[in-house]
MOPAC internal coordinates of N, CA, C and O (Angstrom, degrees):
PM7 1SCF
backbone

  N    0.0000 0     0.00 0     0.00 0    0    0    0
  C    1.4581 1     0.00 0     0.00 0    1    0    0
  C    1.5182 1   108.51 1     0.00 0    2    1    0
  O    1.2310 1   121.16 1   -41.80 1    3    2    1
  N    1.3003 1   115.38 1   138.20 1    3    2    1
  C    1.4622 1   120.43 1   176.36 1    5    3    2
  C    1.5186 1   109.49 1  -107.72 1    6    5    3
  O    1.2310 1   121.20 1   -34.00 1    7    6    5
  N    1.3208 1   115.30 1   146.00 1    7    6    5
  C    1.4551 1   120.70 1  -179.83 1    9    7    6
  C    1.5176 1   111.39 1  -101.14 1   10    9    7
  O    1.2310 1   120.43 1   147.72 1   11   10    9
  N    1.3118 1   116.78 1   -32.28 1   11   10    9
  C    1.4580 1   121.35 1  -173.18 1   13   11   10
  C    1.5138 1   111.05 1   -87.96 1   14   13   11
  O    1.2310 1   121.25 1   -37.75 1   15   14   13
  N    1.3187 1   115.21 1   142.25 1   15   14   13
  C    1.4622 1   119.81 1   179.59 1   17   15   14
  C    1.5223 1   111.96 1   -90.35 1   18   17   15
  O    1.2310 1   120.17 1   169.82 1   19   18   17
  N    1.3259 1   117.28 1   -10.18 1   19   18   17
  C    1.4642 1   120.29 1   179.43 1   21   19   18
  C    1.5240 1   109.77 1  -146.68 1   22   21   19
  O    1.2310 1   121.47 1   -15.71 1   23   22   21
  N    1.3220 1   114.79 1   164.29 1   23   22   21
  C    1.4590 1   120.72 1   179.26 1   25   23   22
  C    1.5281 1   110.66 1   -63.94 1   26   25   23
  O    1.2310 1   120.09 1   138.27 1   27   26   25
  N    1.3195 1   117.43 1   -41.73 1   27   26   25
  C    1.4704 1   120.39 1  -178.75 1   29   27   26
  C    1.5289 1   111.06 1   -65.79 1   30   29   27
  O    1.2310 1   120.40 1   143.37 1   31   30   29
  N    1.3239 1   116.84 1   -36.63 1   31   30   29
  C    1.4658 1   119.87 1   176.62 1   33   31   30
  C    1.5246 1   110.24 1   -66.11 1   34   33   31
  O    1.2310 1   120.24 1   140.32 1   35   34   33
  N    1.3166 1   117.16 1   -39.68 1   35   34   33
  C    1.4627 1   121.23 1   177.30 1   37   35   34
  C    1.5265 1   110.55 1   -62.81 1   38   37   35
  O    1.2310 1   120.55 1   137.99 1   39   38   37
  N    1.3322 1   116.55 1   -42.01 1   39   38   37
  C    1.4644 1   120.36 1   177.76 1   41   39   38
  C    1.5273 1   110.98 1   -61.37 1   42   41   39
  O    1.2310 1   120.20 1   138.01 1   43   42   41
  N    1.3248 1   117.22 1   -41.99 1   43   42   41
  C    1.4618 1   121.16 1   178.28 1   45   43   42
  C    1.5257 1   110.69 1   -61.84 1   46   45   43
  O    1.2310 1   120.85 1   138.68 1   47   46   45
  N    1.3251 1   115.99 1   -41.32 1   47   46   45
  C    1.4603 1   120.13 1  -179.41 1   49   47   46
  C    1.5186 1   110.87 1   -65.36 1   50   49   47
  O    1.2310 1   120.15 1   136.96 1   51   50   49
  N    1.3238 1   117.32 1   -43.04 1   51   50   49
  C    1.4684 1   120.61 1   177.88 1   53   51   50
  C    1.5276 1   109.88 1   -61.81 1   54   53   51
  O    1.2310 1   120.17 1   136.39 1   55   54   53
  N    1.3205 1   117.28 1   -43.61 1   55   54   53
  C    1.4689 1   120.78 1   178.21 1   57   55   54
  C    1.5257 1   110.82 1   -62.99 1   58   57   55
  O    1.2310 1   120.38 1   140.79 1   59   58   57
  N    1.3204 1   116.88 1   -39.21 1   59   58   57
  C    1.4623 1   121.22 1   178.01 1   61   59   58
  C    1.5203 1   110.53 1   -62.79 1   62   61   59
  O    1.2310 1   120.03 1   138.69 1   63   62   61
  N    1.3266 1   117.56 1   -41.31 1   63   62   61
  C    1.4689 1   121.61 1   178.03 1   65   63   62
  C    1.5264 1   110.01 1   -62.35 1   66   65   63
  O    1.2310 1   120.14 1   135.05 1   67   66   65
  N    1.3290 1   117.34 1   -44.95 1   67   66   65
  C    1.4688 1   120.89 1   178.28 1   69   67   66
  C    1.5307 1   111.13 1   -61.99 1   70   69   67
  O    1.2310 1   120.46 1   137.22 1   71   70   69
  N    1.3251 1   116.73 1   -42.78 1   71   70   69
  C    1.4662 1   120.57 1   178.91 1   73   71   70
  C    1.5283 1   111.46 1   -64.36 1   74   73   71
  O    1.2310 1   120.49 1   140.48 1   75   74   73
  N    1.3234 1   116.67 1   -39.52 1   75   74   73
  C    1.4653 1   121.04 1   178.99 1   77   75   74
  C    1.5238 1   110.65 1   -65.56 1   78   77   75
  O    1.2310 1   120.33 1   138.96 1   79   78   77
  N    1.3220 1   116.97 1   -41.04 1   79   78   77
  C    1.4702 1   121.12 1   177.45 1   81   79   78
  C    1.5212 1   110.12 1   -61.67 1   82   81   79
  O    1.2310 1   120.44 1   133.30 1   83   82   81
  N    1.3189 1   116.76 1   -46.70 1   83   82   81
  C    1.4661 1   121.24 1  -179.63 1   85   83   82
  C    1.5251 1   110.57 1   -61.36 1   86   85   83
  O    1.2310 1   120.02 1   136.10 1   87   86   85
  N    1.3232 1   117.58 1   -43.90 1   87   86   85
  C    1.4698 1   121.55 1   179.40 1   89   87   86
  C    1.5292 1   110.82 1   -63.09 1   90   89   87
  O    1.2310 1   120.10 1   139.40 1   91   90   89
  N    1.3285 1   117.42 1   -40.60 1   91   90   89
  C    1.4653 1   121.51 1   177.84 1   93   91   90
  C    1.5247 1   110.38 1   -63.69 1   94   93   91
  O    1.2310 1   120.49 1   139.64 1   95   94   93
  N    1.3270 1   116.67 1   -40.36 1   95   94   93
  C    1.4667 1   120.60 1   178.50 1   97   95   94
  C    1.5282 1   110.83 1   -64.97 1   98   97   95
  O    1.2310 1   120.41 1   138.24 1   99   98   97
  N    1.3221 1   116.83 1   -41.76 1   99   98   97
  C    1.4656 1   120.80 1   179.32 1  101   99   98
  C    1.5272 1   110.22 1   -64.56 1  102  101   99
  O    1.2310 1   120.42 1   133.56 1  103  102  101
  N    1.3225 1   116.81 1   -46.44 1  103  102  101
  C    1.4671 1   120.66 1  -178.90 1  105  103  102
  C    1.5217 1   112.15 1   -63.57 1  106  105  103
  O    1.2310 1   120.22 1   142.79 1  107  106  105
  N    1.3279 1   117.19 1   -37.21 1  107  106  105
  C    1.4622 1   120.47 1  -176.79 1  109  107  106
  C    1.5231 1   112.98 1   -91.07 1  110  109  107
  O    1.2310 1   120.46 1   160.67 1  111  110  109
  N    1.3265 1   116.73 1   -19.33 1  111  110  109
  C    1.4624 1   120.28 1  -175.88 1  113  111  110
  C    1.5151 1   112.92 1    74.69 1  114  113  111
  O    1.2310 1   120.42 1  -162.84 1  115  114  113
  N    1.3250 1   116.79 1    17.16 1  115  114  113
  C    1.4646 1   121.94 1  -177.31 1  117  115  114
  C    1.5157 1   109.45 1  -126.63 1  118  117  115
  O    1.2310 1   120.97 1   -51.32 1  119  118  117
  N    1.3310 1   115.75 1   128.68 1  119  118  117
  C    1.4630 1   121.00 1   176.99 1  121  119  118
  C    1.5174 1   109.33 1   -94.99 1  122  121  119
  O    1.2310 1   121.22 1   -36.36 1  123  122  121
  N    1.3169 1   115.27 1   143.64 1  123  122  121
  C    1.4596 1   119.67 1   177.22 1  125  123  122
  C    1.5213 1   109.30 1  -130.50 1  126  125  123
  O    1.2310 1   121.65 1   -28.14 1  127  126  125
  N    1.3205 1   114.45 1   151.86 1  127  126  125
  C    1.4611 1   121.90 1   175.31 1  129  127  126
  C    1.5204 1   106.13 1  -111.07 1  130  129  127
  O    1.2310 1   120.80 1   -59.24 1  131  130  129
  N    1.3226 1   116.07 1   120.76 1  131  130  129
  C    1.4619 1   121.14 1  -174.03 1  133  131  130
  C    1.5293 1   111.63 1   -53.97 1  134  133  131
  O    1.2310 1   120.69 1   138.96 1  135  134  133
  N    1.3367 1   116.29 1   -41.04 1  135  134  133
  C    1.4650 1   120.33 1  -177.10 1  137  135  134
  C    1.5279 1   113.04 1   -68.47 1  138  137  135
  O    1.2310 1   119.72 1   164.04 1  139  138  137
  N    1.3178 1   118.13 1   -15.96 1  139  138  137
  C    1.4659 1   121.37 1  -179.96 1  141  139  138
  C    1.5297 1   113.05 1   -93.44 1  142  141  139
  O    1.2310 1   120.29 1   177.27 1  143  142  141
  N    1.3150 1   117.06 1    -2.73 1  143  142  141
  C    1.4617 1   119.74 1  -174.07 1  145  143  142
  C    1.5222 1   113.03 1   -64.10 1  146  145  143
  O    1.2310 1   120.05 1   151.46 1  147  146  145
  N    1.3244 1   117.51 1   -28.54 1  147  146  145
  C    1.4680 1   119.91 1   177.07 1  149  147  146
  C    1.5238 1   111.27 1   -58.35 1  150  149  147
  O    1.2310 1   120.40 1   146.12 1  151  150  149
  N    1.3330 1   116.85 1   -33.88 1  151  150  149
  C    1.4643 1   119.91 1  -178.76 1  153  151  150
  C    1.5300 1   111.77 1   -68.64 1  154  153  151
  O    1.2310 1   120.13 1   164.07 1  155  154  153
  N    1.3217 1   117.35 1   -15.93 1  155  154  153
  C    1.4694 1   121.89 1   175.87 1  157  155  154
  C    1.5253 1   110.93 1  -101.11 1  158  157  155
  O    1.2310 1   120.66 1  -166.14 1  159  158  157
  N    1.3268 1   116.34 1    13.86 1  159  158  157
  C    1.4679 1   123.22 1   179.18 1  161  159  158
  C    1.5265 1   112.24 1    61.65 1  162  161  159
  O    1.2310 1   121.02 1  -141.52 1  163  162  161
  N    1.3257 1   115.65 1    38.48 1  163  162  161
  C    1.4599 1   121.99 1   175.80 1  165  163  162
  C    1.5217 1   107.49 1  -110.86 1  166  165  163
  O    1.2310 1   120.43 1   -58.73 1  167  166  165
  N    1.3281 1   116.78 1   121.27 1  167  166  165
  C    1.4648 1   121.39 1   176.12 1  169  167  166
  C    1.5258 1   106.83 1   -85.42 1  170  169  167
  O    1.2310 1   121.45 1  -100.80 1  171  170  169
  N    1.3254 1   114.84 1    79.20 1  171  170  169
  C    1.4610 1   121.48 1  -169.06 1  173  171  170
  C    1.5222 1   113.19 1   -59.24 1  174  173  171
  O    1.2310 1   120.10 1   133.50 1  175  174  173
  N    1.3260 1   117.41 1   -46.50 1  175  174  173
  C    1.4662 1   119.13 1  -176.85 1  177  175  174
  C    1.5223 1   111.44 1   -60.52 1  178  177  175
  O    1.2310 1   120.55 1   133.38 1  179  178  177
  N    1.3279 1   116.56 1   -46.62 1  179  178  177
  C    1.4656 1   120.41 1  -178.29 1  181  179  178
  C    1.5244 1   111.30 1   -67.74 1  182  181  179
  O    1.2310 1   120.52 1   136.15 1  183  182  181
  N    1.3290 1   116.61 1   -43.85 1  183  182  181
  C    1.4599 1   119.66 1  -177.54 1  185  183  182
  C    1.5293 1   111.88 1   -68.83 1  186  185  183
  O    1.2310 1   120.35 1   142.48 1  187  186  185
  N    1.3255 1   116.94 1   -37.52 1  187  186  185
  C    1.4644 1   119.93 1   177.40 1  189  187  186
  C    1.5288 1   110.14 1   -67.48 1  190  189  187
  O    1.2310 1   120.64 1   139.74 1  191  190  189
  N    1.3240 1   116.38 1   -40.26 1  191  190  189
  C    1.4662 1   121.15 1   175.89 1  193  191  190
  C    1.5323 1   109.96 1   -58.63 1  194  193  191
  O    1.2310 1   120.56 1   133.72 1  195  194  193
  N    1.3203 1   116.54 1   -46.28 1  195  194  193
  C    1.4656 1   121.31 1  -179.61 1  197  195  194
  C    1.5274 1   111.00 1   -63.23 1  198  197  195
  O    1.2310 1   120.50 1   141.39 1  199  198  197
  N    1.3243 1   116.66 1   -38.61 1  199  198  197
  C    1.4634 1   121.19 1   178.46 1  201  199  198
  C    1.5257 1   110.72 1   -64.34 1  202  201  199
  O    1.2310 1   120.53 1   135.54 1  203  202  201
  N    1.3248 1   116.60 1   -44.46 1  203  202  201
  C    1.4700 1   120.17 1   176.81 1  205  203  202
  C    1.5263 1   110.87 1   -63.68 1  206  205  203
  O    1.2310 1   120.74 1   139.68 1  207  206  205
  N    1.3184 1   116.19 1   -40.32 1  207  206  205
  C    1.4608 1   120.96 1   178.90 1  209  207  206
  C    1.5272 1   110.71 1   -59.41 1  210  209  207
  O    1.2310 1   120.24 1   138.38 1  211  210  209
  N    1.3301 1   117.15 1   -41.62 1  211  210  209
  C    1.4702 1   120.82 1   178.10 1  213  211  210
  C    1.5244 1   110.98 1   -60.61 1  214  213  211
  O    1.2310 1   120.76 1   138.54 1  215  214  213
  N    1.3278 1   116.16 1   -41.46 1  215  214  213
  C    1.4710 1   119.74 1   179.46 1  217  215  214
  C    1.5227 1   110.66 1   -63.82 1  218  217  215
  O    1.2310 1   120.37 1   134.26 1  219  218  217
  N    1.3271 1   116.89 1   -45.74 1  219  218  217
  C    1.4686 1   119.68 1  -179.15 1  221  219  218
  C    1.5270 1   112.12 1   -69.97 1  222  221  219
  O    1.2310 1   119.93 1   149.27 1  223  222  221
  N    1.3346 1   117.74 1   -30.73 1  223  222  221
  C    1.4621 1   119.96 1   175.41 1  225  223  222
  C    1.5252 1   110.64 1   -67.49 1  226  225  223
  O    1.2310 1   120.85 1   142.60 1  227  226  225
  N    1.3336 1   115.97 1   -37.40 1  227  226  225
  C    1.4665 1   119.17 1   177.43 1  229  227  226
  C    1.5229 1   109.85 1   -63.71 1  230  229  227
  O    1.2310 1   120.45 1   144.05 1  231  230  229
  N    1.3221 1   116.75 1   -35.95 1  231  230  229
  C    1.4633 1   121.86 1   177.59 1  233  231  230
  C    1.5288 1   110.78 1   -59.86 1  234  233  231
  O    1.2310 1   120.56 1   145.54 1  235  234  233
  N    1.3326 1   116.53 1   -34.46 1  235  234  233
  C    1.4628 1   120.82 1  -179.32 1  237  235  234
  C    1.5246 1   112.80 1   -77.68 1  238  237  235
  O    1.2310 1   120.33 1   152.62 1  239  238  237
  N    1.3336 1   116.98 1   -27.38 1  239  238  237
  C    1.4627 1   119.91 1  -173.80 1  241  239  238
  C    1.5200 1   114.14 1  -103.60 1  242  241  239
  O    1.2310 1   120.27 1   161.97 1  243  242  241
  N    1.3374 1   117.09 1   -18.03 1  243  242  241
  C    1.4582 1   120.50 1  -178.00 1  245  243  242
  C    1.5174 1   110.01 1  -136.52 1  246  245  243
  O    1.2310 1   121.45 1   -16.71 1  247  246  245
  N    1.3253 1   114.83 1   163.29 1  247  246  245
  C    1.4620 1   119.02 1   176.36 1  249  247  246
  C    1.5257 1   107.90 1   -78.67 1  250  249  247
  O    1.2310 1   120.92 1   -58.84 1  251  250  249
  N    1.3175 1   115.85 1   121.16 1  251  250  249
  C    1.4577 1   122.16 1   179.74 1  253  251  250
  C    1.5231 1   107.47 1  -118.09 1  254  253  251
  O    1.2310 1   120.96 1   -58.12 1  255  254  253
  N    1.3287 1   115.76 1   121.88 1  255  254  253
  C    1.4689 1   120.45 1  -178.72 1  257  255  254
  C    1.5292 1   111.56 1   -66.56 1  258  257  255
  O    1.2310 1   120.82 1   134.74 1  259  258  257
  N    1.3386 1   116.04 1   -45.26 1  259  258  257
  C    1.4597 1   120.59 1  -175.12 1  261  259  258
  C    1.5247 1   109.05 1  -143.15 1  262  261  259
  O    1.2310 1   120.18 1   -70.91 1  263  262  261
  N    1.3081 1   117.27 1   109.09 1  263  262  261
  C    1.4646 1   121.36 1  -177.02 1  265  263  262
  C    1.5285 1   111.31 1   -62.91 1  266  265  263
  O    1.2310 1   119.85 1   146.19 1  267  266  265
  N    1.3254 1   117.89 1   -33.81 1  267  266  265
  C    1.4675 1   119.90 1  -179.96 1  269  267  266
  C    1.5300 1   111.14 1   -65.71 1  270  269  267
  O    1.2310 1   120.06 1   143.15 1  271  270  269
  N    1.3264 1   117.49 1   -36.85 1  271  270  269
  C    1.4698 1   120.19 1   176.02 1  273  271  270
  C    1.5248 1   110.75 1   -64.66 1  274  273  271
  O    1.2310 1   120.71 1   137.77 1  275  274  273
  N    1.3174 1   116.25 1   -42.23 1  275  274  273
  C    1.4600 1   120.67 1   178.98 1  277  275  274
  C    1.5288 1   110.46 1   -63.76 1  278  277  275
  O    1.2310 1   120.36 1   134.77 1  279  278  277
  N    1.3223 1   116.92 1   -45.23 1  279  278  277
  C    1.4678 1   121.02 1   177.54 1  281  279  278
  C    1.5242 1   109.87 1   -59.62 1  282  281  279
  O    1.2310 1   120.34 1   135.77 1  283  282  281
  N    1.3278 1   116.96 1   -44.23 1  283  282  281
  C    1.4632 1   121.14 1   179.72 1  285  283  282
  C    1.5265 1   111.06 1   -55.76 1  286  285  283
  O    1.2310 1   120.37 1   129.64 1  287  286  285
  N    1.3228 1   116.90 1   -50.36 1  287  286  285
  C    1.4664 1   121.17 1  -178.26 1  289  287  286
  C    1.5272 1   110.82 1   -63.12 1  290  289  287
  O    1.2310 1   120.12 1   132.10 1  291  290  289
  N    1.3286 1   117.37 1   -47.90 1  291  290  289
  C    1.4648 1   120.76 1  -179.25 1  293  291  290
  C    1.5281 1   111.17 1   -60.95 1  294  293  291
  O    1.2310 1   120.48 1   133.94 1  295  294  293
  N    1.3277 1   116.68 1   -46.06 1  295  294  293
  C    1.4692 1   120.52 1  -176.11 1  297  295  294
  C    1.5316 1   110.76 1   -70.90 1  298  297  295
  O    1.2310 1   119.78 1   139.30 1  299  298  297
  N    1.3212 1   118.03 1   -40.70 1  299  298  297
  C    1.4720 1   120.41 1   177.80 1  301  299  298
  C    1.5259 1   109.83 1   -59.93 1  302  301  299
  O    1.2310 1   120.48 1   133.49 1  303  302  301
  N    1.3233 1   116.69 1   -46.51 1  303  302  301
  C    1.4645 1   120.30 1   178.41 1  305  303  302
  C    1.5216 1   111.31 1   -62.27 1  306  305  303
  O    1.2310 1   120.10 1   141.14 1  307  306  305
  N    1.3346 1   117.41 1   -38.86 1  307  306  305
  C    1.4644 1   120.49 1   178.16 1  309  307  306
  C    1.5258 1   110.30 1   -62.62 1  310  309  307
  O    1.2310 1   120.06 1   134.95 1  311  310  309
  N    1.3311 1   117.48 1   -45.05 1  311  310  309
  C    1.4648 1   119.76 1   179.28 1  313  311  310
  C    1.5232 1   111.27 1   -59.90 1  314  313  311
  O    1.2310 1   120.01 1   139.14 1  315  314  313
  N    1.3214 1   117.58 1   -40.86 1  315  314  313
  C    1.4638 1   120.71 1  -179.54 1  317  315  314
  C    1.5233 1   111.01 1   -70.30 1  318  317  315
  O    1.2310 1   120.21 1   135.31 1  319  318  317
  N    1.3250 1   117.21 1   -44.69 1  319  318  317
  C    1.4654 1   121.52 1  -173.53 1  321  319  318
  C    1.5205 1   113.85 1   -78.82 1  322  321  319
  O    1.2310 1   119.64 1   152.61 1  323  322  321
  N    1.3305 1   118.29 1   -27.39 1  323  322  321
  C    1.4663 1   120.25 1  -176.19 1  325  323  322
  C    1.5251 1   112.66 1  -108.87 1  326  325  323
  O    1.2310 1   118.76 1   100.41 1  327  326  325
  N    1.3445 1   119.97 1   -79.59 1  327  326  325
  C    1.4617 1   119.46 1  -173.14 1  329  327  326
  C    1.5283 1   114.37 1   -63.24 1  330  329  327
  O    1.2310 1   119.84 1   136.86 1  331  330  329
  N    1.3264 1   117.90 1   -43.14 1  331  330  329
  C    1.4659 1   118.98 1  -178.93 1  333  331  330
  C    1.5213 1   110.02 1   -67.52 1  334  333  331
  O    1.2310 1   120.06 1   136.92 1  335  334  333
  N    1.3202 1   117.50 1   -43.08 1  335  334  333
  C    1.4676 1   120.72 1   177.27 1  337  335  334
  C    1.5259 1   110.82 1   -62.41 1  338  337  335
  O    1.2310 1   120.12 1   140.95 1  339  338  337
  N    1.3272 1   117.38 1   -39.05 1  339  338  337
  C    1.4684 1   121.02 1   178.89 1  341  339  338
  C    1.5232 1   110.94 1   -66.31 1  342  341  339
  O    1.2310 1   120.11 1   140.98 1  343  342  341
  N    1.3279 1   117.40 1   -39.02 1  343  342  341
  C    1.4657 1   120.73 1   178.48 1  345  343  342
  C    1.5260 1   110.53 1   -65.48 1  346  345  343
  O    1.2310 1   120.31 1   135.55 1  347  346  345
  N    1.3240 1   117.01 1   -44.45 1  347  346  345
  C    1.4632 1   120.97 1   178.28 1  349  347  346
  C    1.5221 1   110.22 1   -60.06 1  350  349  347
  O    1.2310 1   120.31 1   133.86 1  351  350  349
  N    1.3160 1   117.02 1   -46.14 1  351  350  349
  C    1.4616 1   121.74 1   179.53 1  353  351  350
  C    1.5225 1   111.30 1   -61.42 1  354  353  351
  O    1.2310 1   120.48 1   136.20 1  355  354  353
  N    1.3154 1   116.68 1   -43.80 1  355  354  353
  C    1.4623 1   121.39 1   179.97 1  357  355  354
  C    1.5236 1   111.07 1   -63.85 1  358  357  355
  O    1.2310 1   120.48 1   136.59 1  359  358  357
  N    1.3311 1   116.69 1   -43.41 1  359  358  357
  C    1.4649 1   120.12 1   179.98 1  361  359  358
  C    1.5211 1   111.47 1   -66.32 1  362  361  359
  O    1.2310 1   119.86 1   142.19 1  363  362  361
  N    1.3311 1   117.87 1   -37.81 1  363  362  361
  C    1.4674 1   120.68 1   176.66 1  365  363  362
  C    1.5234 1   110.60 1   -63.52 1  366  365  363
  O    1.2310 1   120.93 1   137.36 1  367  366  365
  N    1.3274 1   115.83 1   -42.64 1  367  366  365
  C    1.4586 1   120.22 1   179.51 1  369  367  366
  C    1.5244 1   110.48 1   -63.23 1  370  369  367
  O    1.2310 1   120.35 1   135.54 1  371  370  369
  N    1.3358 1   116.93 1   -44.46 1  371  370  369
  C    1.4631 1   120.76 1   179.39 1  373  371  370
  C    1.5201 1   111.32 1   -64.36 1  374  373  371
  O    1.2310 1   119.96 1   139.61 1  375  374  373
  N    1.3261 1   117.68 1   -40.39 1  375  374  373
  C    1.4652 1   120.92 1   177.73 1  377  375  374
  C    1.5190 1   110.92 1   -64.73 1  378  377  375
  O    1.2310 1   120.35 1   140.12 1  379  378  377
  N    1.3238 1   116.94 1   -39.88 1  379  378  377
  C    1.4597 1   120.97 1   179.01 1  381  379  378
  C    1.5217 1   110.50 1   -65.41 1  382  381  379
  O    1.2310 1   120.70 1   135.60 1  383  382  381
  N    1.3339 1   116.27 1   -44.40 1  383  382  381
  C    1.4646 1   120.59 1  -178.31 1  385  383  382
  C    1.5211 1   112.02 1   -68.40 1  386  385  383
  O    1.2310 1   119.69 1   151.13 1  387  386  385
  N    1.3291 1   118.20 1   -28.87 1  387  386  385
  C    1.4563 1   120.47 1  -177.60 1  389  387  386
  C    1.5240 1   112.96 1   -93.41 1  390  389  387
  O    1.2310 1   120.09 1   173.36 1  391  390  389
  N    1.3390 1   117.44 1    -6.64 1  391  390  389
  C    1.4649 1   118.86 1   179.60 1  393  391  390
  C    1.5218 1   109.00 1   -73.54 1  394  393  391
  O    1.2310 1   121.01 1   -36.98 1  395  394  393
  N    1.3382 1   115.67 1   143.02 1  395  394  393
  C    1.4661 1   118.52 1  -178.43 1  397  395  394
  C    1.5229 1   110.57 1   -65.54 1  398  397  395
  O    1.2310 1   121.35 1   -39.65 1  399  398  397
  N    1.2958 1   115.03 1   140.35 1  399  398  397
  C    1.4573 1   118.82 1   179.17 1  401  399  398
  C    1.5254 1   108.69 1   -92.75 1  402  401  399
  O    1.2310 1   121.05 1   -31.84 1  403  402  401
  N    1.2887 1   115.59 1   148.16 1  403  402  401
  C    1.4524 1   121.50 1   179.49 1  405  403  402
  C    1.5149 1   108.32 1   -90.01 1  406  405  403
  O    1.2310 1   121.28 1   -51.71 1  407  406  405
  N    1.3125 1   115.15 1   128.29 1  407  406  405
  C    1.4604 1   119.94 1   178.38 1  409  407  406
  C    1.5205 1   107.29 1   -94.76 1  410  409  407
  O    1.2310 1   121.59 1   -54.25 1  411  410  409
  N    1.2971 1   114.56 1   125.75 1  411  410  409
  C    1.4611 1   118.72 1   178.77 1  413  411  410
  C    1.5098 1   108.97 1  -115.50 1  414  413  411
  O    1.2310 1   121.54 1   -31.12 1  415  414  413
  N    1.3049 1   114.66 1   148.88 1  415  414  413
  C    1.4559 1   119.90 1   178.60 1  417  415  414
  C    1.5111 1   107.39 1  -118.91 1  418  417  415
  O    1.2310 1   121.12 1   -41.31 1  419  418  417
  N    1.2995 1   115.47 1   138.69 1  419  418  417
  C    1.4535 1   120.41 1   176.38 1  421  419  418
  C    1.5237 1   107.14 1   -82.89 1  422  421  419
  O    1.2310 1   120.84 1   -78.15 1  423  422  421
  N    1.3149 1   116.00 1   101.85 1  423  422  421
  C    1.4681 1   121.02 1  -175.98 1  425  423  422
  C    1.5211 1   111.86 1   -76.98 1  426  425  423
  O    1.2310 1   119.71 1   176.08 1  427  426  425
  N    1.3072 1   118.15 1    -3.92 1  427  426  425
  C    1.4621 1   120.80 1   179.18 1  429  427  426
  C    1.5131 1   112.23 1   -84.92 1  430  429  427
  O    1.2310 1   120.05 1   171.74 1  431  430  429
  N    1.2999 1   117.51 1    -8.26 1  431  430  429
  C    1.4673 1   119.93 1  -177.94 1  433  431  430
  C    1.5004 1   111.14 1   -74.95 1  434  433  431
  O    1.2310 1   120.10 1   180.00 1  435  434  433

């Protein structure tokens, strides 16, 4: 399914997605690589599609002044709530698993 009615509109949407990703990275202080999101168990293509679909559905049901602004907000929030959160969680898990464990002995035995 396509959302844009023209090539220039599609280009604007792609640029908006890139800008939203960059803003999410700046706000969180965490950089992500889209192609690595699968390793964090994020189905990026499907979830991003669903996020865009929500924005365009809102356009059909409510008065939206600027669809690109709406897409920006939805996509930025998605990057923060899904891929960036998944990366943070994955890195915490890896750090926990790789931290040395303390061996204790029961001296009462």
